[in-house]
Every structure is written in structure tokens, then in C-alpha cells.
N, C-alpha and C positions, 0 to 999 in steps of 0.2 A: 157681661163680657165688655172689656174696655173697647174704646173706639178703634184703637190700633189693631186689636185682634179681629174685630169685625171687618175693618177695612182690608186687612190682609186676605181674608177669605173671600171678600167680594171680588178680588182680582181673578178668581177662577171662573171661567165661563161655563155655560150650560153643557158644552161638549163633554166635559169630564163627568157630569152627572148622567149623561146619556150613554156612557161606556157600557158595553155588554161583555159578559164573561166570554172567554175564548171557546171555540167549538170543542165539544167533548166534556164541558164542565158538568159535574154531577148535578142532578135536579135540585138536591138540597142546598147547593151553593149558587143557584141561578137567580135567586131573589135579591137582586143587587140594588134596586131602587127603594128608597125609603124617605119618609118625611123628615125634615129637620125641625127640631124644636126651636122656639124663640129663646133668646137669652133668659127672659123671665121664666120661661118654661123649664129650662135647665135648672135655674135657681130653686124653683119649687120642688122639682123631682129630687134633686140632690139633698135638699133639706129633709124630705120625708124618708129618703133612703138611709141617710145617716141616723135618723131617729130609730129606724127599725133595726139597724145593725149594731147600734150601741157604741161604746167607747172605742172599740177597735176600728171604727169606720174612718180610716185615714188614707185608703187607697181604693181605686175603682178601675174596673175593666169595662170598656165599651165594646160590646159584641156586634160587629158590623160597623166599624168606625168611619167608613167613608173617607173624607178628607181630614178627619181629626177634629172637627168642631167641638164635640162634647169633651174630648180630651183636653183641648186648649182651654175651654171654658172652666173645666174642673180645676185646673192648675192656676190659670190666670186670676181667678176669683178667690183662690185659696180655699175652695170648698173641700179639696182633698190635697194631701201632701204629694201624692203621685197618682198618675193616671196612665193606663196603657190601653191602646185600641187594637182590636184584632180585625183584619180586613183581608178578603180573598183576592181582591183585584190589585195587581202590582202597580198599575198607573196611579191609583188612588193613594196607595202607601207612599209612593215616591213624592206625590204632591203634598201629602200630609207632612212628610219628613221635612220638605223644603219650608213649608209654612211654619212649623214648630221651631225649626232652626232660625228662621228669619226673625221670629219673635223671641228667641232665646228661651223658649219654654222647654226645649229639650234638655237644658241644663238644670231645670227645676223639677224634673221628674215626669215629663210628658213624652210619650212615645207611641208610635203605631207600628205594629209588626205584621208581616205577611204570613198568614196561616189560616187554616179553617178551624173555626170553633166547633165544627161538627165532627172533626176527626176523632177517632176512638182514643187517641193518645192525649187529646187536649184536656186541660184542667184549668179552671179559673183560679188564680193564685192571689186574689185580693178579697177582702171581706165584703166588698160591694161590687155590683155589676149593673150595667144598663143595657137593655135590649130594645131599641126602637124598632120593634118587630112587626110593624103594621103590614109590611109587604111579605113577611115570611110565610111560606106555604106550609102545608101539614107535614111534608117530608122534612123540612128544615126544623120545625118544632120537635118532631119525633127524634131527630138526630141530636138536637140540642138538649132535650130534657135529661137524658142520662149523664151528660157532661156536667150539668148543673148539680144534679143529685150527688154525683161522685166527687165533686170539688169540695173537699173537706174544709178549706179555708173560707169558702163563700158563706156568708151569714145572711145576706139579703140581696134581692135584685128587684129592679123595676122593669115591668113589661107592659105592653099595650094590648095584651091578650088576657081575657078573663080566666078564672080558675078552671072553668069547664074545658076550655081549649087545652090548657096545660095537662089536665087529668087525662084527656083523650090522647095526648102526646106521650103520656107515661110518667109525668112528673109526680114524685111521691114524697119528697122530703121537705117540701115548702108549703106554706099556707098563706092566703091573702090576709093582710093585716089592715090595709086601708086602700082607698082609691081616690082619684080626683080628676080634674080636667085641666088641660094645658093647651096653649095655642102653638101652632106651627109657624114657620116663617111665611107660609102662604095664608095665614090668618084662619086656617082650619082649626077646629077644636077636637082634641082627642082625649079619650079616657085612659089614664094610666093606673096600674095596679102595683102595689108594693107587696112583695112576697118575702116572708121571713122563714128561715130554717126552723123546722119543728124541733123542739127539745127532745132529747133521747130519754129513755127510762133512767139511765145513769145520772143524767143531769137533773132529773126530777127527784 
């Protein structure tokens, strides 16, 4: 991530990160806090993700985009031609939109939209996806699993939950192809897993 991109995001204080969902928010949308990867961590994850997705890996969706750091990094470093973030908290979406516009990344295919990736009507419309799901609870994973399975355009995604957790959540169409370790901005180390869509009988 360029210095300008990093500096723009450093302007946001901790109050935004401490925002809580409004009263009445469904349980599977209540896990609003998550770790941020370091720039080097995003670089490593994006490289592995693109390798799993193949030649069509030109766009990515960040599930739980927060302030849009991953989206900004994906486009600013040209790891992907376009990137869209999905976020349930309106204040974060507004802050992300301001940051992306200030950096002119919105003109280069970076955006963050307000909606729930657990909604029955939601579908990932990019070949790649990122879920920094360290704080996602079981209900969130169970709601997200069918959304991933049913997203026909999705070829591969990165998660920080092992295959066993996803199988328990009901994920059926993806398998783990590799894993690794990355650092967060807080110098914590997390294990990531790359999931690739299983080939169908027709493709075989």
C-alpha cells in the first residue's frame, strides 16, 4: 500500500472501529470487529488467492469491508482491476467512500456498498473474495456458507477459518488448497486458508 493510502486511513480514529451495530441487529450481523492485515499480509493473501482462481482473477469482493482498507490496497497496488467491499455498518461505508474518493481510487474500480453478505438474496459477483472472518461467530458462518456455495461467479476465497469450521457451517462446494501465516497491523500472526471451488462432473 502506498504511503498516501496508509496515511489517509491513519486519519480515522479508534471511535470508528469501536462502532457497534444499532439495536435490533440480527446476531449474524453483530460481529463487527475484526483484525486488519498488514500491507504485506494483503500482498501475500492476494497472490495466493489469484493463483487459486486462475486467469479470471481480476476482481475481488471483501466480505466485511470495514473502512475499505483491503479494497483500497487491492486497487492501489494493482493486485486486482476492481474491488468491492460489503459492509453492514453505514458509518463505516460512508467513511470508506470518503477515503476512496479522496484517493481517487473510486475512479479506478474501488467501492464499498452497504448491505449484508448474509442476506438470502446476496451473491458474490467476482471470481475472488476475502473474508477476514476471525471474529465471525457460528451464526455468521452458517449464514455466509450458502451465499458462497451459490455464488456461481466465485472461484476462490480466503478465510481465516479452517475447513472443519466451514464444513460445520454447511460449506459444500469449496476445498482448501493451501494455507499460510500473515501478520496483522497489531503484529499478531494469523493463519489463512485458501479455498477453491470444486470442479463439477461436467468440468471433469
